[in-house]
C-alpha positions, 0 to 999 in steps of 0.5 A, a space after each residue: 218590234 214594239 217601240 216601248 218609248 213614250 214620245 211625251 217624255 221631255 228628253 224623247 220629245 226634245 230628241 224628236 223635235 228639238 234636234 237640228 237633224 230632225 228639223 223637217 219633223 218639227 216643221 211638219 209639226 208646227 204647220 200641222 197645228 197652224 195649218 188653219 191660221 197662218 197665211 204662209 206655211 212655216 219654211 225652213 227654221 233655226 231652233 235657237 235651243 237645239 237638243 245636245 247631248 248635254 240634255 242627257 243629264 237630269 240636272 241639265 234638263 230644265 229647259 223643256 221648251 223649244 225656241 224656233 224661228 223661221 226664215 220669215 222672222 216668225 217666233 214659235 215656242 213649242 213645248 210638251 208638258 206631261 204634268 203642267 204646273 198650276 200656273 200653266 196659263 201664266 207661264 204660257 203667257 210669260 214665255 210669249 212675252 219673253 220671246 216677243 221682246 227678245 226680237 228687238 235690239 235697242 233702238 229698233 222700230 216696233 215695225 220690225 216685230 214679227 209674230 210670236 206663237 206659243 204651241 203647248 202639248 198637254 198631257 192633262 186637261 187644262 180647260 175642262 169647260 170644253 171637249 175641244 182638244 185643240 184651242 187657239 187664243 188670240 187678242 181680240 175684242 170680245 164683243 165685236 171679235 175685232 182682232 187687235 193684232 195677229 202677232 199674238 197666238 197661243 195654241 194648246 193641245 190637250 192630249 187627254 181629250 184626244 179620241 180620234 181612232 186610228 182608222 179616221 185619221 188624216 188631219 195632220 194634227 190629229 196624226 201627231 196627236 195620235 202618235 204622241 199618245 200611242 207611238 210607244 205601242 207601234 210595231 216599228 217594222 209594221 206601221 199603221 199606213 197613216 204613218 208611212 210617210 217621211 216625218 212619221 218615219 223619221 220620228 219612229 226611227 228616233 224612237 226605235 234607236 232610243 229603244 235599241 240603244 242600252 245607254 239611251 234606254 236608261 236615260 229615258 227610264 231615268 227621266 221617265 221615273 223623275 217625271 213620275 216622281 214629280 207628279 207624285 210629289 205634286 199630288 201629294 203636296 196638293 193633298 197635304 195642302 188640302 188636308 192641312 188647309 181644312 185642319 188649320 183653317 178655322 184657327 189660322 185662315 185657309 191660306 195660313 193652314 195651306 202653307 203650314 201643310 206644305 212646309 211640313 211636307 216639304 221638310 219631311 221630303 227633305 229629311 229636315 225639321 226646321 220648324 214645328 207645327 206649333 212654331 209655324 202657327 205663330 207666324 205671319 202668312 208672309 213668313 210662312 210663304 217665304 219659308 215654303 219658297 226657301 224649301 221648295 228651292 232646296 228641293 229643286 222645285 220652281 217657286 
């Protein structure tokens, strides 16, 4: 039976790796990413924001990352981004900083801080300047290579770059990357030999359950549609902004033209007509930015 469930979809990813009953699967994934960098492998973990039935509600599925702490006190942020936002790098840094700061209560010593590590799987290419699909970023001096601290690590895994064929799989991370890209094509009754081991069997069983349960299958389809709609919206928005920026750039400046294009597109999506193009052309850039932010909030998009 072909699974036909994409594990990269946020709802499915959280069910596989974020449910407390599947903590062994999550541990295997984290160790696969970090096996070349951690002195000690990740052992039993606590998922601080585990998957729950509330995540089935579209309106509740706003927290897509997994916050994890192992028995050594190390913090891990694990997420899957189907459509990375333009500010993805800043977002990763912000999330890392937040988790690192959360470790200490008032009056506690800095010496109590443990490493905080971000792991982000991406369905798009974030770093086109290299063919490497797994990149590790550390805080170090560029000229000497001296590491300032081992407590900060960010790992990006760009699935769009992953090209290792099934017959050459062996590395644990390669297996997970191939799984995320191709598990929906698997026959659950006849798994490839490389995947006949506990963590992958457990993940496949979760996918199979989702494919066979009518309610869960509908929840999956709903989330898949929403992610596709979000991707289409983002693409249309970028294209509209570029077109408007070119059209308005000569008279209003490129940035103002882009903002005007975004506002007009957002108004159309919301079925509103608060401002005409002529009215927007009379406003300052700071005013245009405020209007765009308000409309994005109304549409449920992040600022």
